[in-house]
N, C-alpha and C positions, 0 to 999 in steps of 0.2 A: 504494500500500500504506500509506503514511503521509501525513498531512496536517499542516498547521501547527497546527490545533487540538489534535491528539494531541501534537505536539511541545511545545506550551505547557502543556497541562493534564494529559497523561498522563505524559510524560517529564519534565516540569517544566523544560524547557530555556529559556534566555534569550539564548544567544550569537548565534543566527542571526536576522537580521531577516526579516520576512515576505517582502519582495520578493526575497530571495536563496534562500528555502527550497526552492522547487520545483527549482531548478537543482542544488543540492547533494544534495537527496533523490534525484533521478534518478541522480546519480553514485554515491550510496551503494547504490542498488539494483543498479547494474551491478557494483560492487565485491563485493557480497554474492553475486551470481550467479557471479562469477569464483571466489570462495572455495568455493562449492558444487561447482564443477567440479574444484577441486584437493584438497578435503578432504571428509571425511565429517562431515556436520552432523546431530546427533541431538537429540532432546528439544526441538525448536523449535516451541513453540506460537505462536499469532499475536501475542500480546502480547510475548513474548520477541523475536520477529523485528522487531517495530516498535521496541522499545527499542534493539536492536542497530543498526537503520538510523538512528535518531536520533543515537546515539553516533558512528556512522561519518560522518554528515552534519556533525556538529560538527567532527570531525577534518578533513574536507575543507574546510570553511569556514575553519578556522584556517590551513590551508595555502595558501589562495587568495592571501592577501596577501604570502606569503613568496616570496622569489626564491632560486633555487638558488645556492649559493655555497660558500664555504669553511666546512667544519664543524669542522675541526681544523687547527692549524698548529704547527710546531716551528721555532724559530729556529736553535738550534744543530744543525747537520746538515741543515737546510732540508728539512722534510717538510711537505707540504700535502695535505689530503684534502678532496675536494669532495662535497657532498650529491648524492644520486641519488634517483630515484623509489622505490627499494627501501625507504628509510626510511618513506615514506608508506604503502607496502603493508604493512609490518610493523605500523605503528600501526593501520591499518584492521583487520587481523587481530586485534590485541590488543583493540580495542574490541568487535569482534564476539564474541570469546571471553568477555567479561564476561557476556553474556546468552545465548549459545548454546554447546552442547557441540560442540566442533570438534576433530577429530584427524585425522592422516594415517593412513590404514589402508585395508584392503580392505573393500569393501561386502559385506555378508552377504546 
């Protein structure tokens, strides 16, 4: 659905190197398919979908180098919170919402 040429010239992206693009683009397509199963997506023309996929691919690429770990800590009272995949899923949804109309609701 998207290729590196669109990413560079249409989306004007620069974060993802060409050799990594196909891998993260495929993961972005899978993530968007999951969002479509969970939410109602409307007003999605082809360009909007491509833009959303590019934004999601950049998010996935930026998460690739990160390791799950402590996301918050409190010394007094000893409280520790660990990152989970839920944070990534929320960011992917937020990126898709920039370009697509997404809401939870019944299909008409």
